[in-house]
C-alpha positions as CSV (number, residue, x, y, z in Angstrom):
1,L,108.9,83.2,83.0
2,P,112.5,84.0,82.2
3,T,114.8,82.2,80.0
4,D,118.0,83.5,81.3
5,G,118.5,81.0,83.8
6,S,118.1,83.3,86.4
7,I,115.2,81.4,88.3
8,E,117.2,78.3,88.3
9,I,120.4,80.1,89.6
10,I,118.3,81.6,92.4
11,K,116.7,78.1,93.6
12,E,120.3,77.0,93.6
13,L,121.2,79.6,95.9
14,H,117.9,79.0,97.8
15,A,118.9,75.2,98.4
16,S,122.3,76.2,99.7
17,Y,121.0,78.9,102.3
18,P,117.7,78.4,102.9
19,N,117.4,80.7,105.7
20,I,118.9,83.8,103.7
21,V,117.5,83.3,100.1
22,K,113.6,83.1,99.2
23,F,112.2,83.6,96.4
24,Y,108.5,83.9,94.5
25,I,107.5,83.2,91.1
26,E,104.4,85.7,90.0
27,D,102.1,83.2,88.4
28,R,101.4,85.6,85.2
29,G,98.7,83.2,83.6
30,H,96.0,85.4,85.6
31,I,97.2,88.9,85.5
32,D,94.8,91.3,84.1
33,F,95.6,94.8,85.4
34,L,95.1,97.5,83.2
35,I,98.4,99.1,84.6
36,P,101.8,97.7,84.8
37,S,102.5,99.8,87.8
38,I,99.6,98.3,89.9
39,R,101.3,94.9,89.2
40,C,104.8,95.9,90.2
41,S,103.4,97.4,93.2
42,N,101.5,94.3,94.1
43,L,104.8,92.1,93.7
44,L,107.0,94.4,95.8
45,K,104.7,94.3,98.6
46,K,104.7,90.5,98.2
47,A,108.4,90.7,98.2
48,F,108.6,93.1,101.8
49,K,106.5,90.4,103.7
50,M,109.0,88.0,103.1
51,C,112.3,90.3,103.8
52,E,113.7,89.6,107.2
53,G,116.5,92.0,107.0
54,D,117.4,95.4,108.5
55,F,117.8,96.8,105.3
56,I,116.0,96.8,102.1
57,E,116.9,97.2,98.7
58,A,114.3,96.7,95.2
59,M,114.9,96.2,92.0
60,S,113.6,95.7,88.2
61,A,114.4,92.3,86.5
62,D,116.1,94.2,83.5
63,D,118.0,96.4,85.3
64,I,121.7,95.6,86.6
65,F,124.3,96.9,89.7
66,Y,126.9,99.1,87.5
67,D,129.2,99.4,90.6
68,K,129.2,95.8,92.6
69,N,130.0,97.3,95.4
70,K,126.9,99.7,95.5
71,T,124.8,97.6,98.5
72,K,128.2,97.4,100.6
73,K,128.9,101.3,100.0
74,Q,125.5,102.3,100.9
75,L,125.0,100.0,103.5
76,S,128.0,101.4,105.0
77,F,126.9,105.0,105.0
78,L,123.7,104.0,106.8
79,M,125.5,102.1,109.6
80,K,127.7,105.1,110.3
81,H,124.6,107.3,110.1
82,P,121.7,105.9,111.9
83,K,119.6,109.3,111.8
84,Y,119.3,108.6,108.0
85,M,116.6,106.1,106.8
86,S,117.6,106.1,103.3
87,C,120.3,106.7,100.5
88,Y,120.6,107.0,97.0
89,C,123.3,106.7,94.5
90,D,123.5,108.1,90.8
91,F,122.7,105.9,87.7
92,N,123.0,105.1,84.0
93,K,120.6,104.8,81.3
94,F,121.0,102.2,78.7
95,Y,119.2,102.0,75.6
96,E,118.6,99.0,74.3
97,D,117.3,100.3,71.0
98,T,120.5,102.3,70.1
99,G,123.5,100.7,72.4
100,V,123.5,104.4,74.0
101,T,124.5,104.8,77.4
102,T,124.0,108.1,79.2
103,R,124.8,109.3,82.7
104,S,121.9,110.2,85.0
105,L,123.2,112.6,88.0
106,N,120.5,112.6,90.6
107,P,119.8,115.9,92.4
108,R,121.8,116.3,95.8
109,F,118.2,116.0,97.7
110,V,115.2,115.1,96.9
111,S,111.6,116.4,98.5
112,R,107.7,114.9,98.3
113,K,107.0,118.4,96.3
114,M,109.4,116.8,93.5
115,L,107.3,114.0,92.9
116,W,104.2,116.2,91.7
117,A,106.5,117.2,88.7
118,R,106.9,113.8,87.8
119,Y,110.4,114.1,88.8
120,Y,111.9,111.0,91.1
121,V,114.9,109.2,91.7
122,H,114.4,105.6,90.4
123,V,114.2,103.1,93.5
124,S,117.0,101.1,92.6
125,C,119.0,103.7,93.2
126,F,117.9,103.3,96.8
127,L,118.7,101.8,100.1
128,F,116.5,102.0,103.0
129,R,115.8,100.8,106.9
130,R,113.0,98.4,107.3
131,E,111.2,100.8,109.1
132,C,110.4,102.7,106.1
133,L,107.8,99.9,105.4
134,N,105.9,101.0,108.4
135,N,104.7,104.3,106.0
136,L,104.3,102.3,102.9
137,L,101.0,103.3,101.2
138,D,98.4,100.9,100.3
139,N,98.6,100.8,96.6
140,F,102.0,103.0,96.1
141,C,101.9,102.4,92.5
142,D,105.5,101.2,92.0
143,D,108.6,104.0,91.7
144,T,106.8,107.3,92.9
145,G,104.7,105.8,96.2
146,L,107.5,103.7,97.3
147,L,109.9,106.9,97.2
148,Y,107.6,109.3,99.0
149,S,107.4,106.2,101.4
150,M,111.1,106.5,102.2
151,L,110.8,110.4,102.2
152,I,108.3,110.8,104.8
153,S,109.9,108.1,107.1
154,G,113.2,110.2,107.5
155,K,116.4,112.2,106.2
156,C,117.9,110.7,102.9
157,K,121.2,111.3,101.7
158,H,122.5,111.4,97.8
159,L,125.9,109.3,97.6
160,P,127.7,110.5,94.3
161,F,128.4,107.5,92.6
162,I,127.1,105.3,89.9
163,G,125.6,102.4,91.2
164,F,123.1,100.7,88.9
165,Q,122.1,101.1,85.2
166,Y,118.7,101.3,83.9
167,K,117.3,99.6,80.8
168,Q,115.3,101.8,78.7
169,R,113.2,100.4,75.6
170,Q,111.2,102.0,73.3
171,N,108.7,100.0,73.1
172,S,108.4,98.8,76.6
173,I,104.9,98.6,78.6
174,M,105.8,101.7,80.6
175,S,107.0,103.7,77.9
176,S,103.9,103.2,75.8
177,S,101.4,103.5,79.1
178,S,98.9,106.1,77.7
179,E,97.9,109.5,79.2
180,M,95.1,108.1,80.6
181,K,97.0,105.3,82.5
182,L,99.3,107.8,83.8
183,N,96.3,110.3,85.3
184,I,95.1,106.8,87.2
185,L,98.4,106.7,89.0
186,E,98.0,109.9,90.1
187,V,94.7,109.6,91.2
188,L,95.5,106.4,93.1
189,L,98.6,107.6,94.6
190,L,96.6,111.0,95.6
191,Q,94.0,108.5,97.1
192,D,96.8,107.0,99.1
193,L,98.1,110.1,100.2
194,L,94.8,110.8,101.7
195,N,93.9,107.6,103.4
196,F,97.8,107.7,104.9
197,K,97.0,111.0,106.1
198,S,93.6,110.1,107.8
199,K,95.4,107.1,109.3
200,Q,97.9,109.4,110.9
201,Y,95.4,111.5,112.3
202,S,92.6,109.1,113.3
């Protein structure tokens, strides 16, 4: 469990706002997944089931908001533009091993085809409407599948500001994933897409 006091803060907020702040703590003692992305996907799906709001924002535990008004800016756009299902910002990469921060400018337009080139916008850049969950894949494999679910739901807009900071660690679980694990993820994502298409036409 985290030792930075974050769980205690969340519990205090939940006690003060029980109808607004909800939380779930994963029991890591029984986790035996080969691929971390599958574990992350399962956690996100649990969180989405707990969500009751009209708009959703996901963020990994080791990332931070770079702009404290990130959510406000994105929410304002979606409220003013009801035809858009999601919007995304730019971000910084912070390399923990060297202390170097680099700026990452996302493309002005993202498409499903880009995902197969292993180029995608980090999901923490996004704010999206609840309706996107209607297209959630069965095993969406973390970032790529969730992004696909948003893109097939409707129009998406790029907002040109640095919204969050993505921490990079040389020996992190994801950076050390083998080619075999990455290939398994590709197969699972393809299986999800085929299942989704079959449901659409059934």
